[in-house]
C-alpha positions as CSV (number, residue, x, y, z in Angstrom):
1,X,160.5,84.3,128.2
2,X,157.6,81.9,128.7
3,X,155.6,81.8,131.9
4,X,156.6,78.9,134.2
5,X,153.4,79.6,136.3
6,X,150.3,81.4,135.1
7,X,147.0,82.0,136.8
8,X,144.1,83.4,134.8
9,X,141.1,84.7,136.8
10,X,141.7,81.8,139.2
11,X,139.1,81.3,141.9
12,X,138.9,78.8,144.8
13,X,135.7,78.4,146.8
14,X,135.5,76.0,149.8
15,X,132.1,74.6,150.7
16,X,130.4,75.7,153.9
17,X,127.6,77.8,155.2
18,X,128.2,80.2,153.7
19,X,130.9,79.0,151.2
20,X,134.3,80.7,151.6
21,X,135.9,82.1,148.4
22,X,139.6,82.1,149.4
23,X,140.9,83.2,146.0
24,X,138.7,85.6,144.1
25,X,139.9,86.1,140.6
26,X,143.7,86.1,140.6
27,X,145.7,86.6,137.4
28,X,149.4,86.7,137.4
29,X,152.4,85.1,135.6
30,X,155.8,84.1,136.9
31,X,158.5,83.8,134.2
32,X,161.7,81.9,134.1
33,X,164.5,83.3,136.2
34,X,162.3,85.4,138.5
35,X,162.6,85.6,142.3
36,X,159.1,86.6,143.6
37,X,157.7,87.0,147.1
38,X,154.0,86.5,147.8
39,X,153.0,88.5,150.9
40,X,149.8,89.5,152.8
41,X,148.1,89.2,156.1
42,X,146.7,86.0,157.5
43,X,143.5,85.1,155.6
44,X,144.6,86.9,152.5
45,X,144.8,83.7,150.4
46,X,148.5,83.0,150.4
47,X,148.1,79.3,151.4
48,X,145.4,78.7,148.9
49,X,147.5,80.4,146.2
50,X,150.4,78.1,147.1
51,X,148.2,75.0,146.9
52,X,146.9,76.0,143.5
53,X,150.3,77.0,142.2
54,X,151.9,73.6,143.3
55,X,149.0,71.5,142.0
56,X,147.9,70.4,145.5
57,X,144.5,71.8,144.7
58,X,142.5,72.7,141.6
59,X,140.7,76.0,140.9
60,X,137.0,76.2,141.3
61,X,137.0,78.3,138.1
62,X,139.6,80.0,136.0
63,X,142.9,78.4,135.0
64,X,146.2,77.6,136.6
65,X,149.0,76.6,134.2
66,X,152.2,75.0,135.5
67,X,154.9,74.9,132.8
68,X,152.1,75.6,130.3
69,X,149.8,72.7,131.5
70,X,146.3,73.7,132.7
71,X,146.0,71.7,135.9
72,X,142.2,71.8,135.9
73,X,142.2,69.7,132.8
74,X,144.6,67.0,133.9
75,X,143.8,63.6,135.3
76,X,145.0,62.9,138.8
77,X,147.8,60.7,137.4
78,X,149.0,63.3,135.0
79,X,148.9,66.0,137.6
80,X,151.0,63.9,140.0
81,X,153.5,63.4,137.2
82,X,153.6,67.1,136.5
83,X,154.2,67.8,140.2
84,X,157.0,65.2,140.3
85,X,158.8,66.6,137.3
86,X,158.1,70.3,137.2
87,X,157.8,71.6,140.7
88,X,160.0,71.7,143.8
89,X,158.5,72.7,147.2
90,X,160.3,73.7,150.4
91,X,158.2,73.8,153.5
92,X,158.6,75.7,156.8
93,X,158.5,72.3,158.5
94,X,161.5,70.5,157.0
95,X,159.7,67.1,156.6
96,X,163.0,65.1,156.6
97,X,163.2,61.5,157.7
98,X,165.3,61.9,160.9
99,X,167.0,58.5,160.8
100,X,168.1,58.8,157.2
101,X,171.3,60.6,156.1
102,X,171.1,63.9,154.3
103,X,172.0,62.1,151.1
104,X,169.2,59.6,151.4
105,X,166.7,62.3,152.3
106,X,167.6,64.3,149.2
107,X,167.5,61.1,147.1
108,X,163.8,60.6,148.1
109,X,163.0,63.6,145.9
110,X,163.5,61.3,142.9
111,X,161.6,58.3,144.1
112,X,158.5,59.1,142.0
113,X,160.5,59.5,138.8
114,X,161.6,55.8,138.7
115,X,165.2,56.8,138.8
116,X,167.6,53.9,139.6
117,X,169.1,54.0,143.1
118,X,172.6,54.7,142.0
119,X,171.6,57.6,139.9
120,X,169.4,59.0,142.7
121,X,172.3,59.0,145.1
122,X,174.6,60.6,142.5
123,X,172.1,63.4,141.8
124,X,171.5,63.8,145.5
125,X,175.2,64.3,146.1
126,X,175.3,67.0,143.4
127,X,172.3,68.8,144.9
128,X,173.9,68.8,148.4
129,X,177.0,70.3,146.9
130,X,174.9,73.1,145.3
131,X,173.6,74.0,148.8
132,X,177.0,73.7,150.4
133,X,176.4,70.5,152.4
134,X,178.6,68.0,150.5
135,X,180.6,67.5,153.7
136,X,177.4,66.6,155.7
137,X,176.0,64.1,153.2
138,X,176.3,61.1,155.4
139,X,175.1,62.7,158.6
140,X,171.7,61.6,159.9
141,X,169.1,64.4,159.5
142,X,168.4,64.5,163.2
143,X,172.0,65.4,164.0
144,X,171.9,68.5,161.7
145,X,171.2,72.1,162.8
146,X,168.0,73.7,161.8
147,X,169.7,75.7,159.1
148,X,171.4,72.6,157.7
149,X,168.1,70.7,157.7
150,X,166.4,73.5,155.7
151,X,169.3,73.4,153.2
152,X,168.8,69.6,152.9
153,X,165.1,70.3,152.2
154,X,166.1,72.8,149.5
155,X,168.5,70.3,148.0
156,X,165.7,67.7,147.9
157,X,163.3,70.1,146.2
158,X,166.1,70.9,143.6
159,X,167.4,67.4,143.0
160,X,165.2,66.9,139.9
161,X,166.0,70.3,138.6
162,X,162.4,71.5,138.3
163,X,161.5,74.7,136.4
164,X,160.2,76.4,139.5
165,X,160.9,76.2,143.2
166,X,158.3,77.2,145.8
167,X,159.4,78.0,149.4
168,X,156.7,78.3,152.1
169,X,158.1,80.5,155.0
170,X,161.6,79.0,154.4
171,X,163.1,80.9,157.3
172,X,160.1,80.7,159.7
173,X,161.6,78.1,162.0
174,X,165.1,79.4,162.0
175,X,167.0,81.9,164.1
176,X,168.2,85.1,162.5
177,X,171.7,83.8,161.5
178,X,170.4,80.5,160.0
179,X,167.5,82.4,158.3
180,X,170.0,84.8,156.7
181,X,172.1,81.9,155.5
182,X,169.1,80.2,153.9
183,X,167.9,83.5,152.4
184,X,171.4,84.0,150.9
185,X,171.3,80.5,149.4
186,X,167.9,81.1,147.8
187,X,169.3,84.3,146.2
188,X,172.3,82.5,144.9
189,X,170.3,79.7,143.4
190,X,168.2,82.4,141.7
191,X,171.2,84.0,140.3
192,X,172.3,80.6,139.0
193,X,169.0,80.4,137.1
194,X,166.4,78.8,139.4
195,X,163.0,80.4,139.3
196,X,161.8,80.9,142.9
197,X,158.5,81.9,144.5
198,X,158.5,82.5,148.2
199,X,155.4,82.7,150.4
200,X,156.3,84.7,153.5
201,X,155.3,87.0,156.3
202,X,158.9,88.2,156.6
203,X,159.7,91.7,155.4
204,X,163.4,90.7,155.2
205,X,162.6,87.7,152.9
206,X,160.2,89.8,150.8
207,X,162.8,92.6,150.5
208,X,165.3,90.1,149.0
209,X,163.0,89.4,146.1
210,X,163.0,91.5,142.9
211,X,159.2,91.1,142.7
212,X,156.6,91.5,145.5
213,X,153.1,90.3,145.0
214,X,150.7,91.4,147.8
215,X,147.5,89.6,148.4
216,X,144.5,91.0,150.3
217,X,141.1,89.4,150.7
218,X,141.8,86.8,148.0
219,X,142.9,89.4,145.4
220,X,146.2,90.8,144.2
221,X,146.3,94.2,145.8
222,X,149.7,95.1,144.4
223,X,152.3,93.6,142.2
224,X,155.6,95.3,141.6
225,X,156.1,93.3,138.4
226,X,159.3,91.6,137.2
227,X,162.6,93.3,136.8
228,X,164.4,90.1,136.0
């Protein structure tokens, strides 16, 4: 199966005195259907790797390919389009609009695709159903529990059916019960065919993934490989 995400000797250096090389030659590929966890201590390069993998930043050297497209060669406009159509991202902070309903929050995930309003809402309703929140579609985001808000955020990331979903500490702001619920949801979505990469400090979250990629000092220290 083709790689959905591929890094080839990717490096990222931030200017300073001295310059900081956060990622120092990372090569890895994530293939369709995988559930992979990226782990490592603070300062290991996890956040930089996430920024490169989601197209929020470009490598200083080497290559990062998202759905086969080398992001270092794309114009800003083409990169924005690639991110809108090919990537879903779930953040530790839910980033929901508190006064909007769950349905309307999910529908915002399609704004940059130029999808008509009626279709956006229909697709949003389907995405909420996938995460088990169809019955909460018209509740304002601020009235939802933390676990429900994270599930809305996951639905928003999935609404456009991107080839790959990134989750940055998806259980970090949740209690153990809600965290377990969200983790179970991610596993179910993966079984249904969604490719997922989780950035995490949590041993429990990492243990739920079939592949574990450990970063240390900007390098891949260990990669269990895919068993998908």
